[in-house]
N, C-alpha and C positions, 0 to 999 in steps of 0.2 A: 775209547772216545767217540768214534764214528758208528757205534753199536746201533744208535737211532735210525740209521739209513735203512736197516734190515727191515724197518716197519715199511717201507715203501716198495719193497718186493712183492708184497701181497696185492698191490693194486692190479684189478684185472687188465689185461691187454687191450680188450675192446674199450674199456673206459680211459685208459693211458691215451689212444688215439683221439677221443673227444677233447681229453685235457691239452693235448698237442695243439689241436684247431683253436682251443680256447685262448691258448698262449698267442697266437698270433692275432686274434681279435683284441686280446688285451694290450698287445704292443701298440695297436693304434690308439687304443683308450688312453693307455700311459702317456703316448708321445703328445696327444692333444691336450691331456690334462696340464702337461708341463710346458708345452710350447705354444699352444694356440693363444693364451693370453699375452704372451711375450710377442708373438708374430703380429697380433692385432695392434698391439702397442707400437709396433715398428712401423705398422701401416695408418697410424695417426688416430686411432680409436682411443677414447678416453675410458676411464674405469667402469662407469655406468653403462655405456654402449656395450662394452666387453661382457658385462654380466647380463645384461638384456639379452644378448645373442646367444652366450653359451647356455642360458637357462633353458633355451627351447630343445636343446638335446635332451634334457630331462623329461621336458613334456611328452616326447615321444614315447618314453618308456612308461610315464603315467598313464597315457591313453591306452596303450595296449596290454598292460600289465595284467589286470584283473580279467579282462575277456580271454587273454592267452591262458591264464592260469586255468580257467574253466575248460577250454578247449583242449588242453593236453591230458586232461583226465583220463586214463584209459587208452590213450592213444600213442602211437610211436612218434618220436620227435627228431628222427635223423634229418628230415627235410627242413626243418626250422634251422638246424645247425647250418644246412647249406646255404640258406637264405641270409644268415648272419655273415658267413665266412666271404660272401660276395657283396652283400650291401654295405657292411661296414667301410672296408676300404674303398669301395666306389663313392659312397657319399663324402668319405673324408677328402678325396681328390676333389670332388665338386665344392666342399666348404673352402678350401684352399683358393680356388678360381674365383668364388662369389666373393670372398674377402678381399681379394687384390682388386677386382674390378668394382668393388662397391655395390654390389647387387644386393641390396638390403634385404628385400622381401623375399628373393629367392634364396638368399643365404639362411634366413629363418626356416624357410621350408625345408632346406636340405638338412640343417641341424636338426629339425623334427625328424625327418627320415632316417638320419644316423642313429637317433636313439632308438627308433622303432626296429631297426636292424639288429642294434645291440641286444634288444630285449629278446630277440629269438634264440641267442645263446644264453643269456644271463639267467633266464627264468627256468627253462628245461633243463639246464645242466644239473642242478642239485638233485632233482627228482629222478633224473637219468642215472646219477651215481647210486642213489639209494636203491633203485630198481634192479640195477645190474652188480652190486657189490654185496657180498655176504655180510651180516651186521657186525661180525667180529672184525672185519677190514674197513669199516666205513670212516672211522677216524682219520687214519692216515690218507685215505683217498680223498676225503673231503679237504683236508689240510692241503694236499697237493694242488687240488683245482684251486683252492683259495690262494696258493701260493704264484700262481700265473700271474696275478696283478704284479706282485714284486718282481718276480723273474723278468717279466715284460718291461718293468720300469728300470732293472739293472741294464737290459739290453739297449733300451731306447736311450738311458742316461750317457752310457758308454759311448754311442755312436755320436751323440750330439756332442758330448765333451771333446772327443778326439777330433772329428771333422771339423766342429766349429772353431777349435782352437787352431787347427791347422790353417784354415781359411774360410774366416768369418763372413766373407763375401760370397763365394762359389758355394758353402755350406751355410746358408741363411737359414733362418727359422723356416721359411717357406719352402726351400729346396730339401731341407731334411724331413720336413712333414710329408712332401710328395714321395720321396725315397721310401721312407717307412711305409706308407699306404700301400706302395706297389708290393713291398716285400710281403705284407700281411696277406696277400691272396695265396701264399703258400699253404695256409691252413686247409685249403681244399684238398691238397695231397693226402693229408692224414684222414680226412672224413671219407675219402673214396674208398678206404680200407674197412670202414665200419659197415659190416654187412647184415648185423642183426641187432635185437635188443630185447630186453624183459620187460614185461608189465606184471603189477602186482594183481593176484587173481581177483582181490577186493575191488580193483579199480574197473573192472569190466561188469559188475553186476548190475543188471538193468533194473527199471521200474523204481528207482529211487529219486524222490524229490530232491531238489537242491537244499531245501532247509534241514531234511534228514540226513544228507549226507555229510554235512559238516557241523563241527562242534564249535559254534562261534564263540562262547565262552572261553574256551582254550586258546582258540586263534587270537582274541582279543589280549589276554594276558601275554601271550607270547610277542605279539606287535609292538605294546605300547613302549617298552624300552628302546626298541629301534626307532620308533617314531621321534622320540624325544632326543636320542644321539644324532639321527639323520638330520633334523633341523639345525642343530649346532653345526655339524659337519659342513653343511651347505654354505654357511658363513665363512668358512676357513679354507677348506682343502682346495677348492678350484682356484684360489686366489693367493696361495702361500707363495708362489714365484713372483707374484707382483709386490707382494709385502717386501720380499727380499730385494726386487728391482728397484721399488720406489722408495722404500725407507731406508735401506742399507746399500743401495746402488750398486749392487752386484750385476756383473754381466752375464750373458745366456750361457757362456761356457763354464763360468765358475758356478753358476746355479745347478747346471747339469752335473757338474762334479759331486756337488752335495747330493743331489737327488740320486746318483748313482750310489753314493756311500749308504744313504737312507734306504734304499730299495734293497741293497745287499743284506744289510741288517735285517729288514723286514723278512727277507727270504730265508735267511737263516734262522729267525726265530721262528717262523711258520713251520720249519722243518722238525722243531723240537715240541711242538704242539702236542702229539701223541704222548711223548714222555711226561710232559709237563702234566697233561690231564690225568695220566696214571699215577704220578707221585703225589699230587695235592689236590686233585679234583677240581670240579668246576667251582665249588663253594669258594675257594681261595684264589684260585688262577685268574678267573674273570675280574672280580672287583680290584684285586691286587694291581694287575697290569693295568687296567683302565685309570686307577687312582694316579698311579705314578706318571702315566701318560697326560692326564690333566694338569698336574703340578707342572710338568715340562712345558706344556702349551702355555701356561700363565707367565712363567719365565721368559719364553720366548717373546710373547706378545709385548711385556713391559720394557723389552729393549728399547721400544720406540721412545719410550721416556728420556733416554740417555744415549742416543745415537752419536752424540758428540764425543763420546768416549771410545777409544780404540777398542776397548774390551767389548764392546756391544755387539759387534757383529759376530765375534768369536762365541759369545754366550749364545746369541741367537740360533747359530748354526748347531752349536752343541746340543741345545735343548731340542732342536728338531730332529737331530739324529737319535735323540732318545725318544721322544714322542712317537715317531713313525713305528719302529718295532713294537713298543709296548702296546699302543692302541690296536695295532693290526694282529698282534699276537692273540688277542681275545676273539677276534674275528671268526676263525673256524669253530671255536668252542661255543660262541653264542649262536651261529647258524646251526650246529649239531644239537644242542640243548632245544633250541626252538623246534626243529624239525621232529625230534623225539618226543617233546612235550604234547604236540597236537595230534600225534598218531598218524599212521600211514594213511587213511582216507582223507586227512586235511593237508597233506604235505605239498601237493601240487599248488593248491590255492594259497597255502601260506608262503610258498616261494614267490608266487606271483604278488602277493600283498607285500611282502619284504621290499621286492623291487619297487612296488608301486609307491611304497611309504619313503624309499630313499630317494627315488627321483622326484616325487611330489614335494618333498621336503625341501630337496635341493632347488627345484623350480621356484618354488616361493622364497627360499632363502636368498637364492642368487639375484632373481628378478625384482621381487618386491622389497626385500629387507636390505641386503648388502649394496644393492645398486642405489636404493634410496638413502641409505645412511652415508655412502661414500659421496652421493650428489649434494647432500646437505653439510658436508664437512666433518663428519665423523672420521676420527682417526683409525687405522688398523687396531690399535691396542684395544680400544673400546668394544669393537665389533668381535675380536678374538676372546675377550673376556665374557662375552655373552655366550660363545661357543662353550667355554670352560664351565660356566654356570649350568648350560643344558646338559653337559657331559655328566656332571655331579649328579643331576637328578636321574639321568639314564643309568647310572651306575647302582643307585639306590633300588631303582626298579628291578634291575637285574639281579641283585641279591633276593628281592622278594620272589622272583621268578624261580631262582635256583631253589630257594626252600620249599616253594610248591612242588617243583619237580621232584625233589627228594622225597617229599610226603608221597607223591604218587607212586615213586619206585617202591617204597616201603609197602604201600598198600597192594602191590601187583599190578598195577594199572599200566605201567611202563617197564619193559623189558630193558635192562642196562646192556 
């Protein structure tokens, strides 16, 4: 039953240390994703203000992503991991203080710097894994790195649920965010043990122009599905807790309980990714999991139409618990197929562009779409249904990408 765990014994120790540091950065990310909207709500911010301020986190990633993608080509990246492990928790603490004291412009600036710090781990980590992991072991290694988000979500949700339930005053959203941010500095301990790293030989070849280095046609095909799905996700994911708080009137400790359950399911699902890919392949695994996730999102959103019924909140939570692992199950596979599709010389830039797309789309979605729609009275159900429609388009584009990928494999242009 647990034979799939053997796949993860092949993760190189060097990479495992970086993944451990990544976990602590994701711990802050998960905690702020879940608690920051609720904390700002408790401080008197309304939905449009929350969306506006949170959006600047994604602007920080957007601004640095592409320059960073060019910078890391052929260069060691350990120092960037250090910058992220220090900057993310440090700026998180400043965000909490600026929110409490209503330092609006400083809060925006710190949110921006938080996003920039997060970029220093988010973008280099996938190229680092590909550089330092044999090809036959890359799938479980990427899956493990990807699962740090869900494992961090589990840890964060457990802490919030237990502590906030025990004493909601002492362990308020603000105090919990402070405590978790301090704990996250522990990621530095693992980075101090990273003494070396590898580079692709092709990365260091001189005298090549930027235009000759990168295959823009391949990169564009790999990025288009991510662009569509990321735009939809930005309308929903940062605000799912607000949906449960405002529409279904759930408290912070109850929301954290369900976040824990969802994160646990995501983590378990992520661990099975190598076996799922081996058994049914990209062609079925990616569109099937994403399609069922979209159906779950639609059912979740439409509970706003019948909140007066006692079954509404149960259906909403049940669909949320289905949607999270199903959509995240495809994540490691879409990342892997995109990176393999573009080839080694395009991987750093592609990783940067994927981060830029997600952050740029979320910046636009949270700041200019969600905030405006909520300000003008749009209900959550309508906004979430827009997300579902965009997801559906993205799924079709992934089917096209997988077909092109398989064609290139058969032609010998990609090594499986």
